[in-house]
All heavy atoms as an XYZ file, in Angstrom:
761
protein
N      15.747      4.796     -5.968
C      15.564      6.256     -5.810
C      16.552      6.920     -6.798
O      17.736      6.569     -6.831
C      15.818      6.651     -4.376
C      15.651      8.132     -4.136
S      16.033      8.682     -2.488
C      15.590      7.415     -1.451
N      16.102      7.878     -7.512
C      16.947      8.602     -8.452
C      17.854      9.629     -7.834
O      19.088      9.678     -8.112
C      16.089      9.256     -9.551
C      15.257      8.336    -10.362
C      14.315      9.108    -11.272
C      16.057      7.371    -11.159
N      17.386     10.422     -6.964
C      18.171     11.428     -6.309
C      17.648     11.587     -4.847
O      16.655     11.123     -4.429
C      17.905     12.798     -6.947
C      18.433     12.853     -8.419
C      18.106     14.179     -9.085
O      17.944     15.157     -8.348
O      18.041     14.181    -10.319
N      18.538     12.170     -4.069
C      18.163     12.486     -2.652
C      17.991     13.994     -2.537
O      18.776     14.732     -3.129
C      19.237     12.013     -1.728
C      19.279     10.519     -1.673
C      20.198      9.975     -0.530
C      20.092      8.456     -0.528
N      20.620      7.920      0.652
N      17.031     14.480     -1.842
C      16.061     13.726     -1.100
C      15.011     13.088     -2.077
O      14.744     13.619     -3.131
C      15.329     14.678     -0.171
C      15.506     16.003     -0.926
C      16.829     15.941     -1.621
N      14.559     11.958     -1.726
C      13.531     11.257     -2.539
C      12.178     11.796     -2.310
O      11.901     12.699     -1.443
N      11.168     11.323     -3.045
C       9.844     11.805     -2.944
C       9.198     11.607     -1.571
O       8.473     12.483     -1.095
C       8.943     11.229     -4.038
O       8.938      9.810     -3.938
N       9.563     10.516     -0.936
C       9.045     10.275      0.404
C       9.568     11.270      1.394
O       8.844     11.772      2.283
C       9.352      8.855      0.864
N      10.888     11.617      1.316
C      11.443     12.616      2.135
C      10.821     13.970      1.944
O      10.525     14.764      2.898
C      12.957     12.755      1.939
C      13.691     11.459      2.276
O      13.319     10.801      3.283
O      14.696     11.134      1.537
N      10.535     14.335      0.662
C       9.925     15.581      0.324
C       8.500     15.698      0.829
O       8.096     16.740      1.368
C       9.971     15.859     -1.219
C      11.383     16.039     -1.788
C      11.258     16.097     -3.265
C      11.995     17.303     -1.292
N       7.773     14.609      0.671
C       6.414     14.606      1.289
C       6.433     14.767      2.799
O       5.638     15.505      3.342
C       5.727     13.289      0.976
C       5.214     13.137     -0.490
C       4.762     11.675     -0.720
C       4.058     14.083     -0.751
N       7.326     14.082      3.481
C       7.419     14.173      4.942
C       7.786     15.610      5.350
O       7.176     16.177      6.289
C       8.446     13.201      5.500
N       8.695     16.246      4.620
C       9.096     17.669      4.884
C       7.910     18.568      4.629
O       7.675     19.478      5.448
C      10.332     18.027      4.064
O      11.377     17.148      4.376
C      10.718     19.498      4.326
N       7.233     18.385      3.563
C       6.062     19.241      3.193
C       4.998     19.169      4.325
O       4.459     20.111      4.754
C       5.459     18.887      1.873
N       4.738     17.977      4.843
C       3.781     17.797      5.857
C       4.191     18.508      7.167
O       3.384     19.135      7.828
C       3.578     16.270      6.176
C       2.460     16.018      7.164
C       2.145     14.528      7.250
N       1.023     14.339      8.083
C       0.980     14.147      9.404
N       2.182     14.218     10.034
N      -0.061     14.013     10.080
N       5.445     18.390      7.492
C       5.954     19.102      8.662
C       5.834     20.580      8.528
O       5.492     21.223      9.521
C       7.446     18.672      8.953
C       7.608     17.254      9.394
C       6.847     16.965     10.703
O       6.982     17.702     11.622
O       6.179     15.885     10.743
N       6.090     21.104      7.383
C       5.995     22.564      7.116
C       4.533     22.943      7.320
O       4.248     23.949      7.941
C       6.494     22.921      5.716
C       6.051     24.329      5.349
C       8.027     22.734      5.697
N       3.564     22.200      6.723
C       2.197     22.546      6.850
C       1.737     22.528      8.317
O       1.120     23.504      8.785
C       1.266     21.556      6.057
C      -0.199     21.727      6.374
C       1.487     21.747      4.573
N       2.156     21.548      9.029
C       1.673     21.422     10.417
C       2.389     22.372     11.382
O       1.736     22.955     12.275
C       1.869     19.925     10.909
C       0.910     18.961     10.319
C       1.343     17.500     10.755
C      -0.498     19.255     10.682
N       3.700     22.543     11.238
C       4.503     23.307     12.212
C       4.691     24.671     11.866
O       4.914     25.522     12.751
C       5.846     22.600     12.450
C       5.708     21.178     13.005
O       4.714     20.902     13.705
N       6.566     20.283     12.577
N       4.618     25.070     10.593
C       4.915     26.473     10.230
C       3.685     27.214      9.688
O       3.429     28.302     10.059
C       6.069     26.523      9.235
C       7.407     26.056      9.826
C       8.546     26.066      8.860
O       8.544     26.976      7.961
O       9.448     25.256      8.979
N       2.913     26.527      8.753
C       1.847     27.199      8.170
C       0.581     27.206      9.068
O      -0.056     28.246      9.236
C       1.497     26.588      6.847
C       2.596     26.644      5.758
C       2.168     25.914      4.505
C       3.021     28.058      5.488
N       0.263     26.092      9.591
C      -0.933     25.944     10.457
C      -0.973     26.960     11.601
O      -2.008     27.616     11.753
C      -1.118     24.555     10.946
C      -2.316     24.194     11.835
C      -3.576     24.504     11.022
C      -2.278     22.786     12.289
N       0.067     27.133     12.360
C       0.014     28.126     13.440
C      -0.130     29.565     12.925
O      -0.624     30.385     13.736
C       1.354     27.955     14.104
C       1.855     26.589     13.788
C       1.338     26.329     12.428
N       0.249     29.857     11.728
C       0.147     31.207     11.213
C      -1.178     31.491     10.507
O      -1.524     32.603     10.178
C       1.247     31.450     10.159
N      -1.980     30.436     10.295
C      -3.281     30.640      9.619
C      -4.333     31.083     10.564
O      -4.371     30.760     11.766
C      -3.706     29.304      8.996
C      -2.888     28.799      7.810
C      -3.323     27.404      7.411
C      -3.051     29.763      6.612
N      -5.355     31.827     10.055
C      -6.493     32.197     10.883
C      -7.262     30.855     11.252
O      -7.226     29.875     10.461
C      -7.360     33.033      9.969
C      -6.841     32.835      8.573
C      -5.454     32.352      8.699
N      -7.937     30.826     12.361
C      -8.617     29.607     12.841
C      -9.553     29.013     11.779
O      -9.711     27.793     11.701
C      -9.396     30.091     14.062
C      -8.641     31.273     14.575
C      -8.065     31.913     13.344
N     -10.201     29.818     10.961
C     -11.191     29.268     10.000
C     -10.482     28.508      8.880
O     -11.086     27.824      8.101
C     -12.105     30.434      9.429
C     -11.415     31.424      8.711
C     -10.920     32.621      9.572
O     -10.956     32.547     10.770
O     -10.542     33.613      8.957
N      -9.127     28.645      8.803
C      -8.405     27.899      7.742
C      -7.712     26.685      8.328
O      -7.066     25.888      7.561
C      -7.418     28.786      7.033
C      -8.056     29.891      6.322
C      -8.760     29.385      5.120
C      -9.394     30.503      4.291
N     -10.251     30.082      3.218
N      -7.752     26.396      9.604
C      -7.056     25.309     10.272
C      -7.443     23.952      9.704
O      -6.658     23.078      9.467
C      -7.190     25.354     11.747
N      -8.766     23.800      9.543
C      -9.272     22.520      9.053
C      -8.704     22.160      7.698
O      -8.280     20.997      7.465
C     -10.798     22.519      8.978
C     -11.371     21.276      8.395
C     -11.471     20.114      9.159
C     -11.851     21.198      7.110
C     -11.983     18.956      8.591
C     -12.373     20.076      6.479
C     -12.425     18.941      7.268
N      -8.678     23.157      6.786
C      -8.113     22.897      5.408
C      -6.647     22.471      5.506
O      -6.166     21.617      4.773
C      -8.344     24.136      4.527
C      -9.769     24.350      4.120
C     -10.549     25.193      5.060
O     -10.219     25.379      6.279
N     -11.583     25.877      4.584
N      -5.930     23.185      6.385
C      -4.458     22.876      6.560
C      -4.244     21.454      7.103
O      -3.412     20.709      6.588
C      -3.810     23.902      7.443
N      -5.100     21.036      8.053
C      -5.013     19.668      8.567
C      -5.401     18.641      7.518
O      -4.864     17.591      7.432
C      -5.859     19.579      9.801
C      -5.314     20.194     11.008
C      -6.073     19.812     12.273
N      -5.560     20.590     13.356
C      -6.014     21.766     13.787
N      -7.088     22.261     13.165
N      -5.581     22.365     14.825
N      -6.354     19.027      6.661
C      -6.808     18.108      5.546
C      -5.638     17.968      4.563
O      -5.425     16.816      4.110
C      -7.986     18.721      4.848
C      -8.785     17.719      4.062
S     -10.357     18.352      3.474
C      -9.976     19.880      2.676
N      -4.938     19.028      4.245
C      -3.723     18.887      3.390
C      -2.699     18.016      4.032
O      -2.135     17.171      3.372
C      -3.215     20.319      3.046
C      -1.878     20.268      2.362
C      -4.206     21.072      2.173
N      -2.448     18.213      5.281
C      -1.464     17.361      6.016
C      -1.847     15.941      6.044
O      -1.058     15.030      5.847
C      -1.269     17.942      7.432
N      -3.174     15.657      6.186
C      -3.668     14.257      6.196
C      -3.483     13.645      4.810
O      -3.146     12.465      4.666
C      -5.129     14.219      6.645
N      -3.781     14.449      3.734
C      -3.606     13.949      2.372
C      -2.138     13.626      2.097
O      -1.818     12.636      1.422
C      -4.132     14.969      1.378
N      -1.224     14.487      2.614
C       0.168     14.231      2.360
C       0.617     12.964      3.125
O       1.360     12.169      2.577
C       0.995     15.416      2.859
C       0.800     16.644      1.898
C       2.497     15.113      2.907
C       1.383     17.942      2.454
N       0.089     12.792      4.331
C       0.394     11.512      5.119
C      -0.068     10.350      4.391
O       0.670      9.317      4.316
C      -0.178     11.633      6.527
N      -1.283     10.366      3.813
C      -1.782      9.278      3.063
C      -0.902      8.953      1.849
O      -0.598      7.812      1.579
C      -3.269      9.516      2.656
C      -3.925      8.259      2.036
C      -5.336      8.267      2.532
C      -3.876      8.272      0.555
N      -0.536      9.986      1.116
C       0.328      9.822     -0.064
C       1.722      9.267      0.352
O       2.228      8.405     -0.381
C       0.531     11.187     -0.743
N       2.197      9.634      1.491
C       3.479      9.108      1.994
C       3.301      7.635      2.318
O       4.226      6.807      1.952
C       3.912      9.889      3.234
C       5.228      9.570      3.802
C       6.309      9.675      2.804
C       5.563     10.497      5.033
N       2.243      7.267      3.019
C       2.051      5.858      3.274
C       1.847      5.065      2.048
O       2.390      3.938      1.897
C       0.844      5.644      4.167
C       1.019      6.133      5.582
C      -0.137      5.672      6.512
N      -1.435      6.186      6.066
C      -2.010      7.285      6.435
N      -1.350      8.168      7.150
N      -3.200      7.651      5.993
N       1.188      5.608      1.047
C       1.033      4.925     -0.242
C       2.331      4.717     -0.976
O       2.654      3.694     -1.494
C       0.030      5.636     -1.170
C      -0.431      4.892     -2.408
C      -1.533      5.648     -3.078
O      -1.221      6.609     -3.802
O      -2.699      5.252     -2.885
N       3.179      5.745     -0.921
C       4.516      5.677     -1.612
C       5.355      4.605     -0.915
O       6.186      3.955     -1.563
C       5.154      7.011     -1.498
N       5.195      4.392      0.404
C       5.975      3.432      1.123
C       5.408      2.016      1.071
O       6.110      1.053      1.446
C       6.145      3.864      2.576
C       7.028      5.079      2.759
C       7.126      5.486      4.207
C       8.073      6.624      4.445
N       8.201      6.997      5.836
N       4.150      1.903      0.706
C       3.485      0.575      0.715
C       4.142     -0.307     -0.352
O       4.516      0.100     -1.426
C       1.987      0.744      0.375
N       4.361     -1.518      0.044
C       5.101     -2.451     -0.855
C       4.089     -3.493     -1.362
O       3.844     -4.543     -0.815
C       6.208     -3.184     -0.009
C       7.022     -4.101     -0.886
O       6.934     -4.066     -2.075
O       7.900     -4.759     -0.293
N       3.536     -3.200     -2.521
C       2.581     -4.094     -3.170
C       3.242     -5.309     -3.787
O       2.553     -6.284     -4.123
C       1.799     -3.317     -4.241
N       4.515     -5.324     -3.870
C       5.278     -6.457     -4.424
C       5.126     -7.648     -3.544
O       5.449     -8.735     -3.970
C       6.687     -6.062     -4.732
O       7.399     -5.982     -3.452
N       4.726     -7.453     -2.289
C       4.477     -8.724     -1.426
C       3.321     -9.489     -1.884
O       3.101    -10.626     -1.415
C       4.375     -8.242      0.061
C       5.669     -7.544      0.561
C       3.157     -7.407      0.362
N       2.459     -8.924     -2.664
C       1.231     -9.587     -3.186
C       1.494    -10.266     -4.562
O       2.250     -9.672     -5.317
C       0.088     -8.630     -3.267
C      -0.386     -7.883     -2.019
C      -1.458     -6.877     -2.349
C      -0.928     -8.892     -0.980
N       0.898    -11.373     -4.797
C       1.016    -11.940     -6.118
C       0.296    -11.075     -7.125
O      -0.656    -10.358     -6.788
C       0.415    -13.274     -6.008
C      -0.467    -13.279     -4.756
C       0.121    -12.227     -3.897
N       0.751    -11.086     -8.336
C       0.121    -10.322     -9.388
C      -1.216    -10.983     -9.823
O      -1.185    -12.063    -10.428
C       1.063    -10.200    -10.609
N      -2.309    -10.394     -9.401
C      -3.613    -10.925     -9.720
C      -4.465     -9.846    -10.296
O      -4.483     -8.687     -9.812
C      -4.248    -11.458     -8.388
C      -3.521    -12.716     -7.912
C      -5.732    -11.791     -8.640
C      -4.082    -13.355     -6.680
N      -5.156    -10.098    -11.391
C      -6.081     -9.155    -11.965
C      -7.350     -9.130    -11.082
O      -8.103    -10.097    -11.027
C      -6.414     -9.623    -13.382
C      -7.263     -8.614    -14.086
O      -8.126     -7.950    -13.466
O      -7.188     -8.518    -15.372
N      -7.519     -8.026    -10.390
C      -8.596     -7.939     -9.443
C      -9.991     -7.999    -10.132
O     -10.902     -8.512     -9.542
C      -8.478     -6.663     -8.609
C      -7.264     -6.649     -7.643
C      -7.213     -5.288     -6.950
C      -7.333     -7.798     -6.622
N     -10.090     -7.481    -11.317
C     -11.389     -7.527    -11.997
C     -11.732     -8.956    -12.349
O     -12.932     -9.373    -12.124
C     -11.366     -6.672    -13.254
N     -10.793     -9.696    -12.784
C     -11.031    -11.145    -13.121
C     -11.378    -11.869    -11.824
O     -12.311    -12.689    -11.777
C      -9.766    -11.791    -13.818
C      -9.931    -13.234    -13.913
C      -9.569    -11.138    -15.155
N     -10.618    -11.655    -10.773
C     -10.802    -12.326     -9.444
C     -12.243    -11.996     -8.969
O     -12.954    -12.869     -8.446
C      -9.777    -11.862     -8.443
C      -9.895    -12.517     -7.058
C      -9.834    -13.999     -7.185
C      -8.874    -11.899     -6.155
N     -12.666    -10.733     -9.106
C     -14.024    -10.331     -8.656
C     -15.062    -11.124     -9.406
O     -16.085    -11.662     -8.817
C     -14.259     -8.892     -8.795
N     -14.922    -11.290    -10.720
C     -15.848    -12.062    -11.566
C     -15.854    -13.510    -11.096
O     -16.931    -14.147    -10.997
C     -15.504    -11.915    -13.032
C     -15.941    -10.604    -13.647
C     -15.892    -10.649    -15.165
N     -14.628    -10.965    -15.690
C     -13.698    -10.038    -15.988
N     -13.920     -8.767    -15.744
N     -12.480    -10.361    -16.497
N     -14.684    -14.064    -10.812
C     -14.619    -15.475    -10.348
C     -15.322    -15.648     -9.059
O     -15.923    -16.619     -8.840
C     -13.148    -15.858    -10.300
C     -12.459    -16.006    -11.594
C     -10.893    -16.221    -11.530
O     -10.394    -16.202    -10.372
O     -10.255    -16.497    -12.538
N     -15.091    -14.681     -8.107
C     -15.687    -14.783     -6.824
C     -17.233    -14.701     -6.942
O     -17.906    -15.549     -6.339
C     -15.182    -13.718     -5.887
C     -13.685    -14.006     -5.536
C     -16.046    -13.581     -4.609
C     -13.017    -12.892     -4.774
N     -17.778    -13.773     -7.773
C     -19.168    -13.724     -7.936
C     -19.782    -14.958     -8.558
O     -20.899    -15.325     -8.315
C     -19.509    -12.485     -8.847
C     -19.445    -11.114     -8.044
C     -20.033    -10.032     -8.865
N     -19.362     -9.715    -10.073
C     -18.292     -8.925    -10.140
N     -17.760     -8.377     -9.085
N     -17.716     -8.682    -11.311
N     -18.949    -15.574     -9.398
C     -19.414    -16.871    -10.056
C     -19.276    -18.082     -9.154
O     -19.715    -19.174     -9.512
C     -18.596    -17.080    -11.306
N     -18.703    -17.879     -7.882
C     -18.579    -19.020     -7.004
C     -17.360    -19.864     -7.231
O     -17.229    -20.908     -6.551
N     -16.447    -19.459     -8.058
C     -15.215    -20.207     -8.344
C     -14.324    -20.451     -7.177
O     -13.442    -21.307     -7.193
C     -14.442    -19.586     -9.558
N     -14.442    -19.551     -6.138
C     -13.508    -19.670     -4.952
C     -14.318    -19.851     -3.684
O     -13.799    -19.503     -2.621
C     -12.622    -18.467     -4.934
C     -11.842    -18.200     -6.136
N     -10.959    -19.116     -6.642
C     -11.938    -17.233     -7.111
C     -10.448    -18.651     -7.796
N     -11.057    -17.517     -8.068
N     -15.441    -20.413     -3.747
C     -16.254    -20.698     -2.621
C     -15.518    -21.700     -1.663
O     -14.656    -22.496     -2.168
C     -17.586    -21.229     -2.952
C     -18.574    -20.105     -3.459
O     -18.207    -18.930     -3.430
O     -19.621    -20.461     -4.001
N     -15.849    -21.773     -0.385
C     -15.251    -22.760      0.472
C     -15.382    -24.191     -0.167
O     -16.417    -24.535     -0.727
C     -16.028    -22.668      1.777
C     -16.575    -21.232      1.827
C     -16.805    -20.941      0.317
N     -14.264    -24.892     -0.081
C     -14.288    -26.262     -0.645
C     -13.751    -26.323     -2.058
O     -13.444    -27.397     -2.534
N     -13.546    -25.197     -2.721
C     -13.011    -25.170     -4.029
C     -11.476    -25.159     -3.942
O     -10.890    -24.854     -2.937
C     -13.417    -23.928     -4.845
O     -13.073    -22.748     -4.172
C     -14.950    -23.984     -5.088
N     -10.768    -25.708     -4.962
C      -9.324    -25.865     -4.958
C      -8.529    -24.597     -4.570
O      -7.563    -24.719     -3.839
C      -8.977    -26.311     -6.370
C     -10.214    -26.909     -6.905
C     -11.345    -26.149     -6.246
N      -8.923    -23.481     -4.990
C      -8.159    -22.230     -4.738
C      -8.691    -21.372     -3.619
O      -8.199    -20.264     -3.408
C      -8.039    -21.441     -5.985
C      -7.114    -22.062     -7.101
C      -6.765    -21.166     -8.236
N      -6.115    -19.956     -7.816
C      -6.355    -18.790     -8.342
N      -7.162    -18.680     -9.409
N      -5.682    -17.711     -7.975
N      -9.648    -21.908     -2.894
C     -10.324    -21.002     -1.887
C      -9.308    -20.521     -0.879
O      -9.293    -19.280     -0.557
C     -11.356    -21.826     -1.113
C     -11.938    -21.072      0.075
N     -11.477    -21.326      1.336
C     -12.914    -20.157      0.116
C     -12.156    -20.528      2.121
N     -12.975    -19.753      1.445
N      -8.505    -21.323     -0.306
C      -7.521    -20.945      0.760
C      -6.527    -19.869      0.179
O      -6.184    -18.907      0.891
C      -6.775    -22.071      1.345
C      -7.681    -22.992      2.196
O      -8.807    -22.461      2.613
O      -7.345    -24.091      2.464
N      -6.062    -20.123     -1.076
C      -5.122    -19.213     -1.700
C      -5.711    -17.836     -1.884
O      -5.126    -16.806     -1.601
C      -4.673    -19.811     -3.014
C      -3.776    -18.901     -3.837
C      -3.512    -19.497     -5.222
O      -3.827    -20.646     -5.449
O      -3.064    -18.729     -6.092
N      -6.985    -17.815     -2.431
C      -7.673    -16.527     -2.680
C      -8.022    -15.832     -1.336
O      -7.816    -14.613     -1.161
C      -8.925    -16.763     -3.529
C      -9.821    -15.551     -3.552
C      -8.557    -17.235     -4.890
N      -8.388    -16.569     -0.336
C      -8.686    -15.996      0.957
C      -7.390    -15.337      1.550
O      -7.447    -14.175      2.033
C      -9.212    -17.041      1.937
C      -9.573    -16.589      3.300
C     -10.664    -15.528      3.318
C      -9.939    -17.759      4.185
N      -6.245    -15.976      1.453
C      -5.000    -15.424      1.948
C      -4.645    -14.162      1.191
O      -4.213    -13.177      1.799
C      -3.888    -16.501      1.801
N      -4.799    -14.211     -0.164
C      -4.571    -13.031     -0.910
C      -5.470    -11.886     -0.532
O      -4.956    -10.733     -0.319
C      -4.730    -13.314     -2.420
C      -4.766    -12.049     -3.241
C      -3.619    -11.422     -3.579
C      -5.965    -11.503     -3.721
C      -3.625    -10.280     -4.288
C      -5.996    -10.270     -4.375
C      -4.830     -9.694     -4.687
N      -6.727    -12.124     -0.361
C      -7.705    -11.037      0.009
C      -7.369    -10.503      1.379
O      -7.438     -9.227      1.586
C      -9.122    -11.568     -0.127
C      -9.612    -11.848     -1.548
C     -10.986    -12.450     -1.470
C      -9.645    -10.573     -2.359
N      -6.933    -11.253      2.266
C      -6.578    -10.771      3.575
C      -5.384     -9.940      3.478
O      -5.279     -8.825      4.111
C      -6.327    -11.961      4.562
C      -7.669    -12.577      5.007
C      -7.419    -13.643      6.048
N      -8.665    -14.091      6.591
C      -8.877    -15.288      7.056
N      -7.842    -16.191      7.058
N     -10.085    -15.627      7.536
N      -4.316    -10.363      2.765
C      -3.093     -9.569      2.586
C      -3.403     -8.279      1.878
O      -2.860     -7.265      2.227
C      -2.099    -10.424      1.810
N      -4.250     -8.330      0.891
C      -4.576     -7.172      0.118
C      -5.311     -6.162      0.998
O      -5.033     -4.919      0.971
C      -5.463     -7.530     -1.085
C      -5.845     -6.360     -1.997
C      -4.906     -5.720     -2.792
C      -7.120     -5.864     -1.953
C      -5.312     -4.660     -3.604
C      -7.502     -4.779     -2.698
C      -6.599     -4.194     -3.549
O      -7.014     -3.115     -4.280
N      -6.265     -6.600      1.777
C      -7.006     -5.699      2.665
C      -6.121     -5.135      3.745
O      -6.227     -3.899      4.059
C      -8.161     -6.500      3.366
N      -5.126     -5.860      4.250
C      -4.181     -5.391      5.252
C      -3.378     -4.282      4.616
O      -3.125     -3.230      5.256
C      -3.320     -6.487      5.785
C      -2.329     -6.070      6.808
C      -1.689     -7.195      7.530
N      -2.548     -7.710      8.605
C      -2.794     -7.092      9.720
N      -2.267     -5.906     10.007
N      -3.504     -7.676     10.687
N      -2.802     -4.569      3.379
C      -2.011     -3.539      2.680
C      -2.822     -2.306      2.427
O      -2.347     -1.172      2.702
C      -1.521     -4.093      1.366
C      -0.657     -3.147      0.569
C       0.656     -2.779      1.264
C      -0.352     -3.739     -0.815
N      -4.059     -2.445      1.957
C      -4.942     -1.205      1.720
C      -5.184     -0.461      2.996
O      -5.120      0.800      3.040
C      -6.216     -1.598      1.092
C      -6.138     -2.212     -0.299
C      -5.842     -1.154     -1.273
N      -6.814     -0.105     -1.127
C      -7.195      0.747     -2.059
N      -6.635      0.711     -3.142
N      -8.075      1.659     -1.802
N      -5.450     -1.167      4.088
C      -5.721     -0.495      5.393
C      -4.461      0.199      5.941
O      -4.586      1.233      6.560
C      -6.266     -1.562      6.439
N      -3.285     -0.396      5.649
C      -2.060      0.225      6.144
C      -1.856      1.623      5.437
O      -1.186      2.450      5.985
C      -0.836     -0.689      5.899
O      -0.525     -0.720      4.500
N      -2.442      1.825      4.320
C      -2.365      3.135      3.591
C      -3.506      3.990      4.034
O      -3.331      5.200      4.457
C      -2.449      2.867      2.070
C      -2.540      4.210      1.324
C      -1.166      2.159      1.592
N      -4.694      3.555      3.973
C      -5.862      4.427      4.196
C      -6.336      4.552      5.644
O      -6.945      5.574      5.995
C      -7.026      3.940      3.298
O      -7.457      2.698      3.717
N      -6.089      3.489      6.441
C      -6.538      3.581      7.853
C      -5.698      2.762      8.770
O      -6.074      1.798      9.319
C      -8.044      3.056      7.977
N      -4.385      3.209      8.934
C      -3.455      2.405      9.655
C      -3.846      2.241     11.114
O      -3.482      1.204     11.713
C      -2.167      3.208      9.496
C      -2.543      4.532      9.133
C      -3.826      4.436      8.366
N      -4.597      3.214     11.712
C      -4.988      3.074     13.082
C      -5.949      1.854     13.232
O      -6.014      1.305     14.338
C      -5.676      4.321     13.563
C      -4.690      5.467     13.711
C      -5.375      6.728     14.199
C      -4.453      7.931     14.246
N      -5.110      9.138     14.602
N      -6.658      1.493     12.188
C      -7.596      0.375     12.275
C      -6.864     -0.948     12.513
O      -7.405     -1.930     12.946
C      -8.469      0.291     11.043
N      -5.562     -0.941     12.112
C      -4.803     -2.162     12.238
C      -4.246     -2.401     13.629
O      -3.761     -3.428     14.030
C      -3.630     -2.235     11.256
C      -4.029     -2.258      9.745
C      -2.823     -2.143      8.847
C      -4.861     -3.472      9.488
N      -4.288     -1.346     14.449
C      -3.890     -1.415     15.874
C      -2.425     -1.175     16.058
O      -1.574     -0.868     15.383
């Protein structure tokens, strides 16, 4: 982090301002838009905190072509490795876009 407060702190503060100060002062017909802004900020905050370094560096476009070609089907040498990567990648993506789905 270069300076404090960092970007994650600023995002969290902005979300709190939208929800606690702006939303109550808005007319009812603007409440949905304010909640949508707060949700977008929350998603950006989760994305900023997500640690993609836990995943190996894999070119997803290449991996997708390999999967379509059957290179990682069950019984192939790298099947288990690719399966573990895809599960970890899906969990990381879900932790950003749909954390409630993870339980």
